[in-house]
DSSP file (Angstrom, degrees, kcal/mol; ACC not computed):
  #  RESIDUE AA STRUCTURE BP1 BP2  ACC     N-H-->O    O-->H-N    N-H-->O    O-->H-N    TCO  KAPPA ALPHA  PHI   PSI    X-CA   Y-CA   Z-CA
    1    1 A M              0   0    0      0, 0.0    21,-0.1     0, 0.0    20,-0.1   0.000 360.0 360.0 360.0 158.9   62.1  183.6   73.6
    2    2 A A        -     0   0    0      1,-0.1    21,-2.6    20,-0.1     2,-0.7  -0.105 360.0-125.3 -61.2 152.5   60.1  180.9   71.9
    3    3 A K  E     -a   23   0A   0     19,-0.2    34,-2.7    32,-0.2    35,-0.9  -0.918  30.0-168.8-100.9 117.7   61.7  177.4   71.4
    4    4 A V  E     -ab  24  38A   0     19,-2.5    21,-2.8    -2,-0.7     2,-0.5  -0.912  13.1-148.2-112.5 132.6   61.6  176.3   67.7
    5    5 A G  E     -ab  25  39A   0     33,-2.8    35,-3.3    -2,-0.4     2,-0.4  -0.875  20.7-178.6 -96.8 125.7   62.4  172.9   66.5
    6    6 A V  E     -ab  26  40A   0     19,-2.2    21,-2.7    -2,-0.5    35,-0.2  -0.979  30.7-106.3-129.9 138.9   63.9  172.8   62.9
    7    7 A E  E >   -a   27   0A   0     33,-2.4     3,-1.9    -2,-0.4     7,-0.2  -0.276  33.8-112.2 -58.6 148.1   65.0  169.7   60.9
    8    8 A Q  T 3  S+     0   0    0     19,-1.0     3,-0.2     1,-0.3    -1,-0.1   0.797 112.3  55.4 -49.3 -40.5   68.6  169.1   60.5
    9    9 A S  T 3  S+     0   0    0      1,-0.2     2,-0.5     2,-0.1    -1,-0.3   0.456  88.4  78.3 -83.8  -0.1   68.9  169.8   56.9
   10   10 A L    <>  +     0   0    0     -3,-1.9     4,-2.3     1,-0.2    -1,-0.2  -0.393  52.7 145.9-102.2  56.2   67.3  173.3   57.1
   11   11 A T  H  >  +     0   0    0     -2,-0.5     4,-2.9     1,-0.2    -1,-0.2   0.877  67.9  56.2 -63.4 -39.0   70.6  174.9   58.4
   12   12 A N  H  > S+     0   0    0     -3,-0.3     4,-2.1     1,-0.2    -1,-0.2   0.937 109.1  46.0 -61.4 -43.6   69.9  178.3   56.7
   13   13 A I  H  > S+     0   0    0      2,-0.2     4,-2.6     1,-0.2     5,-0.2   0.902 110.7  54.1 -65.3 -41.2   66.5  178.6   58.4
   14   14 A Q  H  X S+     0   0    0     -4,-2.3     4,-2.3     1,-0.2     5,-0.2   0.969 108.3  50.2 -59.8 -47.1   68.2  177.6   61.9
   15   15 A Q  H  X S+     0   0    0     -4,-2.9     4,-2.1     1,-0.2    -2,-0.2   0.902 111.2  46.7 -62.6 -43.1   70.7  180.4   61.4
   16   16 A V  H  X S+     0   0    0     -4,-2.1     4,-1.3     2,-0.2    -1,-0.2   0.878 111.4  51.5 -58.5 -40.5   68.1  183.0   60.7
   17   17 A L  H  <>S+     0   0    0     -4,-2.6     5,-2.5     2,-0.2    -2,-0.2   0.851 109.9  48.9 -66.8 -35.4   66.0  182.0   63.5
   18   18 A R  H ><5S+     0   0    0     -4,-2.3     3,-2.0    -5,-0.2    -2,-0.2   0.916 107.3  56.1 -67.2 -44.8   69.0  182.2   66.0
   19   19 A E  H 3<5S+     0   0    0     -4,-2.1    -2,-0.2     1,-0.3    -1,-0.2   0.846 104.8  52.3 -51.4 -36.5   69.8  185.6   64.6
   20   20 A K  T 3<5S-     0   0    0     -4,-1.3    -1,-0.3    -5,-0.1    -2,-0.2   0.445 126.3-103.1 -87.4   0.2   66.3  186.8   65.5
   21   21 A G  T < 5S+     0   0    0     -3,-2.0    -3,-0.2     1,-0.3     2,-0.2   0.569  70.7 144.8 100.3   6.4   66.8  185.4   69.1
   22   22 A Y      < -     0   0    0     -5,-2.5     2,-0.9   -21,-0.1    -1,-0.3  -0.520  55.5-119.4 -79.5 152.5   64.8  182.2   69.0
   23   23 A D  E     -a    3   0A   0    -21,-2.6   -19,-2.5    -2,-0.2     2,-0.4  -0.829  38.4-160.4 -83.3 105.0   65.9  179.1   70.9
   24   24 A V  E     -a    4   0A   0     -2,-0.9     2,-0.4   -21,-0.2   -19,-0.2  -0.805  12.3-170.5-102.3 138.0   66.4  176.7   68.1
   25   25 A V  E     -a    5   0A   0    -21,-2.8   -19,-2.2    -2,-0.4     2,-0.2  -0.988  23.4-126.1-118.7 123.4   66.5  172.9   68.6
   26   26 A E  E     -a    6   0A   0     -2,-0.4     2,-1.0   -21,-0.2     3,-0.3  -0.482  20.3-135.7 -70.9 130.9   67.6  170.5   65.8
   27   27 A L  E     +a    7   0A   0    -21,-2.7   -19,-1.0    -2,-0.2     3,-0.1  -0.784  46.0 146.1 -95.2 108.2   65.0  167.9   65.2
   28   28 A K  S    S+     0   0    0     -2,-1.0     2,-0.3     1,-0.4    -1,-0.2   0.652  70.4   8.5-108.0 -31.9   66.9  164.6   64.9
   29   29 A Q  S >  S-     0   0    0     -3,-0.3     3,-1.4     1,-0.1    -1,-0.4  -0.936  87.3 -91.9-146.7 169.1   64.4  162.3   66.5
   30   30 A E  G >  S+     0   0    0     -2,-0.3     3,-1.9     1,-0.3     4,-0.2   0.853 117.5  60.6 -48.8 -49.2   60.8  162.5   67.7
   31   31 A S  G >  S+     0   0    0      1,-0.3     3,-1.7     2,-0.2    -1,-0.3   0.754  91.3  70.7 -54.9 -31.2   61.6  163.4   71.4
   32   32 A D  G <  S+     0   0    0     -3,-1.4    -1,-0.3     1,-0.3    -2,-0.2   0.646  91.1  60.9 -71.0 -10.1   63.4  166.7   70.2
   33   33 A A  G X  S+     0   0    0     -3,-1.9     3,-1.6    -4,-0.3    -1,-0.3   0.618  79.2 107.4 -86.5 -16.5   60.0  168.1   69.3
   34   34 A Q  T <  S+     0   0    0     -3,-1.7    22,-0.1     1,-0.3     3,-0.1  -0.351  85.6  13.5 -68.1 142.6   58.7  168.0   72.7
   35   35 A N  T 3  S+     0   0    0      1,-0.3     2,-0.3    20,-0.2    -1,-0.3   0.552  92.6 135.2  71.6   6.1   58.3  171.3   74.5
   36   36 A C    <   -     0   0    0     -3,-1.6    22,-0.7     1,-0.1    -1,-0.3  -0.705  50.4-150.7 -82.4 138.6   58.8  173.2   71.2
   37   37 A D  S    S+     0   0    0    -34,-2.7    22,-1.1    -2,-0.3     2,-0.3   0.640  82.8   1.8 -81.9 -17.1   56.4  176.1   70.6
   38   38 A C  E     -bc   4  59A   0    -35,-0.9   -33,-2.8    20,-0.3     2,-0.4  -0.974  66.9-150.1-158.8 155.5   56.7  175.6   66.9
   39   39 A C  E     -bc   5  60A   0     20,-2.5    22,-3.1    -2,-0.3     2,-0.5  -0.995   3.9-154.0-134.7 145.9   58.5  173.2   64.4
   40   40 A V  E     +bc   6  61A   0    -35,-3.3   -33,-2.4    -2,-0.4     2,-0.2  -0.975  22.3 175.0-120.5 117.1   59.8  173.7   60.9
   41   41 A V  E     - c   0  62A   0     20,-2.7    22,-3.6    -2,-0.5    23,-0.3  -0.767  38.8-125.5-118.4 164.9   60.0  170.6   58.7
   42   42 A T        -     0   0    0     -2,-0.2    20,-0.1    20,-0.2     4,-0.0   0.617  32.4-139.4 -79.9 -15.1   60.9  170.0   55.2
   43   43 A G    >   +     0   0    0     18,-0.1     3,-1.0    20,-0.1    19,-0.1   0.432  69.2 118.2  70.2   0.6   57.8  168.1   54.4
   44   44 A L  T 3  S+     0   0    0      1,-0.3    -1,-0.1     4,-0.0    -3,-0.0   0.879  86.0  28.3 -67.8 -37.7   59.7  165.5   52.3
   45   45 A D  T >  S+     0   0    0      2,-0.0     3,-0.9     3,-0.0     2,-0.5  -0.099  86.6 159.8-109.3  35.5   58.8  162.5   54.6
   46   46 A S  T <  S-     0   0    0     -3,-1.0    16,-0.0     1,-0.3    -5,-0.0  -0.435  73.6 -24.1 -68.7 111.5   55.5  164.0   55.6
   47   47 A N  T 3  S+     0   0    0     -2,-0.5     3,-0.3     1,-0.1    -1,-0.3   0.877  76.8 161.4  58.3  45.0   53.2  161.2   56.9
   48   48 A V  S <  S+     0   0    0     -3,-0.9    -1,-0.1     1,-0.2    -2,-0.1   0.774  76.6  43.8 -67.2 -30.7   54.9  158.4   55.0
   49   49 A M  S    S-     0   0    0      2,-0.1    -1,-0.2     0, 0.0     3,-0.1   0.661 108.3-122.1 -90.7 -14.1   53.4  155.8   57.4
   50   50 A G        +     0   0    0     -3,-0.3     2,-0.3     1,-0.3    -2,-0.1   0.759  64.1 139.5  75.2  28.7   49.9  157.4   57.4
   51   51 A M        -     0   0    0      2,-0.1    -1,-0.3     1,-0.1    -2,-0.1  -0.718  43.1-156.4 -99.0 156.7   49.9  157.8   61.2
   52   52 A S        +     0   0    0     -2,-0.3     2,-0.3    -3,-0.1    -1,-0.1  -0.012  43.3 132.4-118.3  28.0   48.5  160.8   63.1
   53   53 A D        -     0   0    0      2,-0.0     2,-0.4     1,-0.0    -2,-0.1  -0.593  41.7-149.9 -78.4 143.2   50.3  160.7   66.2
   54   54 A T        -     0   0    0     -2,-0.3     3,-0.1     1,-0.1    -2,-0.1  -0.873  22.0-169.9-118.2 151.1   51.8  163.9   67.4
   55   55 A S  S    S+     0   0    0     -2,-0.4     2,-0.3     1,-0.2   -20,-0.2   0.581  74.9  41.3-110.1 -13.9   54.9  164.8   69.5
   56   56 A T        -     0   0    0      2,-0.2    -1,-0.2   -22,-0.1   -22,-0.1  -0.975  57.8-148.8-139.6 146.3   54.4  168.5   70.0
   57   57 A K  S    S+     0   0    0     -2,-0.3   -20,-0.1   -21,-0.2    -1,-0.1   0.674  76.3  93.1 -79.7 -19.8   51.4  170.8   70.8
   58   58 A G  S    S-     0   0    0    -22,-0.7   -20,-0.3   -25,-0.2    -2,-0.2  -0.040  87.5 -79.6 -73.3 171.7   53.0  173.7   68.9
   59   59 A S  E     -c   38   0A   0    -22,-1.1   -20,-2.5    19,-0.1     2,-0.5  -0.351  36.1-140.9 -66.0 150.8   52.5  174.6   65.2
   60   60 A V  E     -c   39   0A   0    -22,-0.2     2,-0.5    -2,-0.1   -20,-0.2  -0.983  11.7-160.6-120.4 133.4   54.2  172.8   62.4
   61   61 A I  E     -c   40   0A   0    -22,-3.1   -20,-2.7    -2,-0.5     2,-0.7  -0.929  10.7-147.6-108.5 122.5   55.5  174.6   59.4
   62   62 A D  E     -c   41   0A   0     -2,-0.5   -20,-0.2   -22,-0.2   -22,-0.1  -0.859  11.1-168.6 -92.2 115.4   56.2  172.9   56.2
   63   63 A A    >   +     0   0    0    -22,-3.6     3,-2.6    -2,-0.7   -21,-0.2   0.473  37.3 136.2 -86.0  -3.2   59.2  174.8   54.7
   64   64 A N  T 3  S+     0   0    0    -23,-0.3     3,-0.1     1,-0.3    -2,-0.1  -0.256  81.5   0.3 -51.9 116.2   58.9  173.2   51.3
   65   65 A G  T 3  S+     0   0    0      1,-0.2     2,-0.3    -2,-0.1    -1,-0.3   0.497 107.6 117.7  80.3   4.0   59.3  175.9   48.6
   66   66 A M    <   -     0   0    0     -3,-2.6    -1,-0.2     1,-0.0    -3,-0.0  -0.818  61.4-127.3-108.7 145.5   59.7  178.7   51.1
   67   67 A S     >  -     0   0    0     -2,-0.3     4,-2.0     1,-0.1     5,-0.1  -0.292  33.6-105.4 -76.8 173.4   62.7  181.0   51.7
   68   68 A A  H  > S+     0   0    0      2,-0.2     4,-2.3     1,-0.2     5,-0.1   0.822 122.4  53.3 -69.5 -29.4   64.2  181.4   55.2
   69   69 A D  H  > S+     0   0    0      2,-0.2     4,-2.3     1,-0.2    -1,-0.2   0.896 107.7  50.0 -66.0 -40.9   62.6  184.8   55.5
   70   70 A E  H  > S+     0   0    0      2,-0.2     4,-2.0     1,-0.2    -2,-0.2   0.907 110.0  50.5 -64.7 -45.6   59.2  183.5   54.6
   71   71 A V  H  X S+     0   0    0     -4,-2.0     4,-2.3     1,-0.2    -1,-0.2   0.926 108.2  53.8 -60.9 -43.4   59.6  180.7   57.2
   72   72 A C  H  X S+     0   0    0     -4,-2.3     4,-2.2     1,-0.2    -2,-0.2   0.882 107.0  49.9 -61.1 -36.5   60.6  183.3   59.8
   73   73 A R  H  X S+     0   0    0     -4,-2.3     4,-2.6     2,-0.2    -1,-0.2   0.895 110.9  50.4 -63.7 -38.3   57.5  185.3   59.1
   74   74 A Q  H  X S+     0   0    0     -4,-2.0     4,-1.9     2,-0.2    -2,-0.2   0.932 110.3  49.0 -61.5 -43.7   55.4  182.2   59.5
   75   75 A V  H  X S+     0   0    0     -4,-2.3     4,-1.0     2,-0.2    -2,-0.2   0.875 112.9  48.5 -62.0 -41.0   57.1  181.3   62.8
   76   76 A E  H  < S+     0   0    0     -4,-2.2     4,-0.4     1,-0.2     3,-0.3   0.899 112.2  47.8 -69.1 -45.4   56.5  184.9   64.0
   77   77 A S  H  < S+     0   0    0     -4,-2.6     3,-0.4     1,-0.2    -1,-0.2   0.824 112.4  49.8 -70.2 -28.7   52.7  185.0   63.0
   78   78 A R  H  < S+     0   0    0     -4,-1.9    -1,-0.2    -5,-0.2    -2,-0.2   0.698 109.9  50.6 -82.4 -16.0   52.1  181.6   64.6
   79   79 A L     <        0   0    0     -4,-1.0    -1,-0.2    -3,-0.3    -2,-0.2   0.388 360.0 360.0 -98.5   4.1   53.7  182.5   67.8
   80   80 A Q              0   0    0     -3,-0.4    -1,-0.2    -4,-0.4    -2,-0.1   0.425 360.0 360.0 -89.4 360.0   51.8  185.8   68.4
C-alpha cells in the first residue's frame, strides 16, 4: 500500500488512513517526507519563509478545513 506522510497534529487523519491500510508516517521533520507517495499537512505554517524547495515528489494535501473522510478521498484520488 502507499506510504502517506501526515503531520503530527493530524492524529484523526492518521488513524483513518491506517484503518484503510495505508502505511502512515508522522511528519516531524523534513526528511520524514522522503519516499512518501503523498503528504497531508495542516497548512498553518505553509511557506512561511517564502522558499520553494521540496522534499518529496508526491502530492501534498492541505487538510485545513477538511474532515478526515474528505482527506482520505483526496489521498485516494491522488494515488490512482
